[in-house]
N, C-alpha and C positions, 0 to 999 in steps of 0.2 A: 429344636428337637421335636420329632413326631412321636405320638403315643398311640397305642393300638391295644385292643382287647386280646388277652392271651386265650386263644381258641374261642370257645363259646362262653367263657367265663366273663364276669364283669371286671376282672382285674386288668387295670391299665398298666402297660409296660412300655418303656421307651423302645423305639424301633431298632435300637442297638443295645445289646447286652454286653457288659464288660466281663470277660472271662478271667478268672483269677488264678489259673494254674501257674501263671508266670510269677506269682508273688508268694513268698514264703521263705525258703531257705535254700541256698545253692548246695547244701549238703545232700539234698534229695536229687536234684538234677543240676548240673553245672551252669545251665543257662537261666536258672531261676533267680529273680532278684530278691535281695534281703528286704527286711521290713522298712528300713530307712529309705531305700531306693524305691520301694513300691508305693509308699503312701502318696507321693505327688500325683501318680497316675490315677489313683482312686479319687483324690480330690478334684483333679482336672475333669474326670468323667462326670462327677456330680455337677461341676460348674457348667459343663456342656449340656446338662439336662438329662443325662443318663440316670435312670433310677433302678435299673435291673442289673444285678450282680450275681454271677454264677461261680460257685466253688465246689469242693468235694472233700470228704474226709480223707481221700487218698492223697490229695495234692500236698506235697511236702509233709506227708504223714500228719496232717492236721494243722500244721503251722499256717497254711494258707487261710484257713478259717479264722485263726487267731488274728492274723494281720488284717484281714478284711473287717472283722468285727470291731477291732480297736479303731480302725480308720473311720468306719461309718459312725461309731459313737462320737468321735471327735468332729466330724465334718457334716453330719446330717442328723435329722430327726428320724426315729425308728419308723414312724408311720409314713415317711416320705419315700422310703426305699423298699424295693422288692428283693429279698435275699433268697437265693436258691442254693441248695447243697445236695449232696448225693451219698448213697450207701451201696456197698457191695464189696468193694475190693478189700484185701487184707489191711487191717489196722493194727495187727499184732501177729505173733507167730504161734499162738495157741489155738486149739480147736474152738470153734464158734466165734472167732474174731474176724470173720468174713462171711460173705454170702447174704441171703435174704431170709433166713429163719426168723421166727418170732424173737428168739433170744438175741440174735445179732441186731435186728432192727431196733428193738427197745433199748439196747445198750448204746447203739450208734447214735440214735436221735438225741439222747441225753448228752452224750459226749460232744456232739456237734453244737448243740445249744450252749453248752458250757464254754466251748472254745470261741463261739461267735459272740458270746455275752448277751444273749437275747432269750426271751421266753418262748419264742416261736420262729419258724422259718415260713416264708410265704410259699415256697415251692420245694417239696421234698421228693427227690427223684431216685429211682433205682438205676444204678450206673450200668448194669448189665442184667441179663436174664440169668437165673440161678437154676441150673439143671438138677441140682441136688435137693431142692426144696419144692414141694408142691406149690403151684401158684396160688392155691386157695389159702395156704398158710401165710404166704407173703401178703396177699391182699387183705386178709383179715387183720393182720398186724398193722398194716398201713392205715387201714380204716380206723383202728383204735388210736393211732397216732393223731389223726385228724380230730377224732371225737374228743381226745384229751386236750385239744387246743395247742398241740405242739407243732402242727403244720396246718397251713390254710388250704393248700392244694397239693395234689400229687402229680408227678411227672415220671416219664420213663426215658431211657436213652438207648443207644444202639442195640438193636436186636432184629430178628427176622420178623417180617410182617405177620406171619401166621401166629407167632408168639404174642405179638401186640394185640392182634385180633382176639386171641383166646383170653388174654387178660381183661380186655374191655368187656367181652361177652360174660365172663365169669363175675366180674364186679356188678354188672347190670343184673345178672341172674340172682345174685345173693343180696342185692340192695346195698352193696358196699360203695365207698367213694371210688370213682373211676379216675383214671389218668386224664389230665387235661392238656398235656404237652408231650412232645417227642423231641428229644435232643439227638439228632441224627447226624451222621457224617455226610455232608453235602456241600459240594463246591464244583467248579467247572471241570475238574479232573476226577471227580468222584460223584457220579450221577446215577449210580445203580438203583438208588431208592426211588427213582422216577417210575420204575416199573410197578412196584407194589406198595411200599411203605407210604409214599407221599399221597397217592390216590386214596389209601385207606384213611390217612389223617384228614384229608380234605372232606371225605365223605362223612366222617365221624365228628367233624368240628374240633379236631385236635390242633392246638397251636404248634407250629413247627419252628424250633429254635436251633438251627444247625450249628454244630461246632466245626472248627477248622475251615472257615470260609476262605482263608488264604492257602489252604492245603499245607499247613505247617510252614508257611513262608515260601512254598514252592512257586506260587503264582505271582510272587514279587518280580519274577523275571531275572533274578540274579544268580540262578543256578544254571549250569551248562551240562551238556551231555558227557563231558570228559572230567568234570570235577564237581564236588558237592556244593561248594559255595565258600563264603568268607567268614560268616558269623560263627560264633560258638555253637549255636543250636544247629545250624546247617551241617556242620562237620561232625556232630555227635548224635544226631537224631536218627537212630536206626529205624524207628517206626516209619519215618517218612520215606526211607529208601524201600521199604516193603510195600508201601501204599502207592508211591508215585515213581517217577524216574523212568517210565517206559517211553519209547519213541513218540507214541501218540500223545502222551502227556506233554512232552516238549513241544509237539506241534500245536497243541492248545495254547501253551504259554506264548509261543511265537505270535499267535494271533492276538492275544491279550496285549502284548507289548506293542505290536503294530497299531492296534486301535488306540491304545493309550497315547502313542506318539502323534497320531492323527488328531486326537481330541485335545492334546496338551494336558494330559492327566497322568497320574501314576498307574502302573499296572494293577496295583492293589485296589485302587478305586474303581477301575473297570471290573475287576473280579467281584468286588463287593456289590457294585451296582447291579451286575447281572443277577446275583443271588437275591437282591431286594426286589427284583422284577418277577421272581418266580411265584406263581399262584400258591397261596397257602403259607408262605414263609412269613412268620411273625417278627422275629428279632434274631438275626445272626449273632453269634457269640464271638466277639472280636477280642484279640489280644493286643496289648500295648506294652512295649518295653523300651521305646525310644520316644522322645518328645513329639516327633511329627506324626506318630501313628494315630493318635486320637483325633486331632483336627482333620487329618486326611480322611479318616473313616467317617466322621460326621459330615464332611463335605460331600461324600459319596451319596448321601441321602437325596441330594438335589440333582444327581446325574440321571438323565433320561437316555435310555438306549432305544434305538429304533428296532423294529422287527428284523430288519436286514442286518443290523449290527449284532443282534443276539444270535441270529442264524450263523453269521460269520464266525462268532466265537464257539458255537456249539458243533459245527460240522466235523472237526477232526477227532472228536471224542470216540474212544473205543472202550467198551466196558472192560472192567478188570476181572481177573480170576477171583473167586470168592476166597476171602481170607477169614481166619477166625475173628470173632467179634471183639477186636482190640481197638 
């Protein structure tokens, strides 16, 4: 396993991060694995040298945090792992149980720590931008979370580049803790962030930890233009249909499959290797729900793509219409 600094910080994270949205309870999403089925994947990730784990209070309505916390307590030492979680989405149906107000943040960090069974998280991330709360209030509260020792670093997730720039500028202006990472939506069929967000992160020394490197399974090459796929997730993931499934997206996948066949590799490995080659990318957040997923992802770390191969993969891409920040 390779390790790399998260942005300009001294924090060392594995070159791959295990995303834990897949682990929790199928009562939340039918493709989610229950705790008994989830634990071997977390253990295997640790055995492969992965020390970076990402979850959120949203995932399985908090059960993902509970599953991850128990597994890490059983399989690792706390100082050996980097735990990241997030705040923003509804965790209840009452006022103030969502968003990025001071009240919500202070309640959510304590709830996440309780579910994870730890005194602190290494990376506390805002899951989205909150239009209803001044960014000054959010940043002030997050700064207090760090000062209280409940989080070591702060990160952000999918938003517009101007919003992220405003947050970084405001934190610097007020002397508050600034964000050190951006968890953005970035893969071979979703490259719109190359125009503004990624150059901003590279300029500011922000670690880029993309989610959906496989485009929610779309880049595996097992979806066709006339049907959704065979897996539970592929037949029920409405968000994937909104993000992908355009003709140009399938053109990209066709090239991923063709190159994988030429190289004797899996399409997922080609897609992940491409992402690992992108300047500024720190640690893609991978999912694993089948035994072969983790070893294949780890093997992708050793795959080198030539300039010609990367150009071949990139040529068919057509930017997508702007969707809401989902």
